[in-house]
C-alpha positions as CSV (number, residue, x, y, z in Angstrom):
1,M,4.3,-8.6,31.5
2,A,3.9,-12.0,30.7
3,Q,3.4,-11.9,27.3
4,A,6.9,-10.1,26.8
5,L,8.5,-13.2,27.4
6,R,6.7,-15.7,25.2
7,P,8.3,-16.2,21.7
8,N,6.2,-14.9,18.9
9,T,5.2,-18.0,17.0
10,A,3.1,-17.0,14.6
11,G,3.1,-18.1,11.0
12,S,3.1,-14.6,9.3
13,L,5.5,-11.6,9.8
14,F,2.2,-9.5,10.3
15,A,0.1,-11.7,11.8
16,T,-0.1,-11.6,15.5
17,D,-3.0,-14.1,16.4
18,G,-1.1,-17.2,15.4
19,K,-2.7,-17.6,11.9
20,T,-1.6,-17.0,8.2
21,H,-3.1,-14.4,6.5
22,L,-2.0,-14.9,2.7
23,I,-4.5,-12.8,1.2
24,Q,-3.8,-9.9,3.6
25,D,-0.2,-10.2,3.3
26,T,-0.3,-10.0,-0.5
27,L,-2.6,-7.1,-0.6
28,L,-0.1,-5.4,2.0
29,A,2.7,-6.1,-0.3
30,V,1.1,-4.9,-3.6
31,T,0.0,-1.6,-1.7
32,L,3.2,-1.1,-0.4
33,V,5.3,-1.6,-4.2
34,L,2.4,0.6,-5.8
35,G,3.0,3.1,-3.0
36,V,6.5,3.5,-3.2
37,T,6.4,3.2,-7.3
38,A,3.7,6.0,-7.3
39,F,5.5,8.4,-4.8
40,I,8.8,8.1,-6.4
41,T,7.6,8.9,-9.9
42,S,5.7,11.8,-8.9
43,F,8.7,13.5,-8.8
44,F,9.4,13.3,-12.2
45,H,6.5,15.3,-14.6
46,S,7.1,13.2,-17.5
47,L,5.9,10.0,-15.3
48,H,2.7,11.0,-14.5
49,L,1.0,8.2,-16.2
50,L,2.8,5.8,-14.2
51,S,2.0,7.6,-10.7
52,S,-1.2,8.4,-11.3
53,W,-2.5,5.3,-12.3
54,A,-0.2,3.4,-9.6
55,G,-1.2,5.9,-6.9
56,L,-4.8,4.9,-8.0
57,V,-4.4,0.9,-8.4
58,G,-2.5,1.2,-4.9
59,I,-5.6,3.6,-3.1
60,L,-7.9,0.8,-4.4
61,T,-5.9,-2.4,-3.1
62,G,-5.2,-0.5,0.1
63,A,-8.5,0.0,0.6
64,Y,-9.5,-3.5,0.2
65,G,-6.8,-4.4,2.2
66,Q,-7.9,-2.3,5.1
67,W,-11.5,-3.5,4.7
68,I,-10.5,-7.2,5.4
69,S,-7.3,-6.7,7.6
70,E,-7.6,-8.8,11.0
71,T,-4.3,-7.3,12.4
72,T,-3.0,-4.0,13.8
73,R,0.4,-4.7,12.1
74,E,-1.1,-5.1,8.5
75,R,-3.1,-2.2,9.0
76,F,0.0,-0.3,10.0
77,G,1.5,-1.4,6.4
78,L,-1.9,-0.6,4.6
79,I,-2.2,3.2,5.7
80,L,2.0,3.7,5.0
81,G,1.3,2.4,1.4
82,L,-2.2,4.2,1.2
83,G,-0.5,7.4,2.1
84,A,2.4,7.0,-0.6
85,S,0.0,5.8,-2.9
86,G,-2.5,8.8,-2.4
87,F,0.7,11.3,-2.6
88,G,1.9,9.7,-5.9
89,F,-1.8,9.9,-7.5
90,F,-2.5,13.3,-6.4
91,I,0.8,14.5,-7.8
92,G,0.6,12.5,-10.9
93,M,-3.1,14.2,-11.6
94,A,-1.6,17.6,-10.8
95,H,1.4,16.5,-13.2
96,G,-1.1,15.5,-16.4
97,G,-4.0,12.8,-15.0
98,L,-4.4,9.1,-16.0
99,F,-5.0,9.9,-19.5
100,G,-3.1,13.5,-20.4
101,G,-0.9,13.6,-23.4
102,I,-2.1,10.8,-24.8
103,W,-4.7,12.3,-27.2
């Protein structure tokens, strides 16, 4: 277990290969923020527009982030954001959808 004695001097919190991943870390942060927003607003029936749109955009950014991610730490955070985004999206769709109540 020699790797346990080496300090982690990676340039990024989520990079384990010693390189910085600016685009992947940005997509991770955006997906997590949108996922938390969609998840929390899905509990309020009147905020179905916000939860469904935040969930949809969070799913799209999370899917693209998964496609270009390079480390397991990035993928772990993206899966959490994708799950929260999916939950918020589907509950928002059940409460009225993407355009419900506008027309």
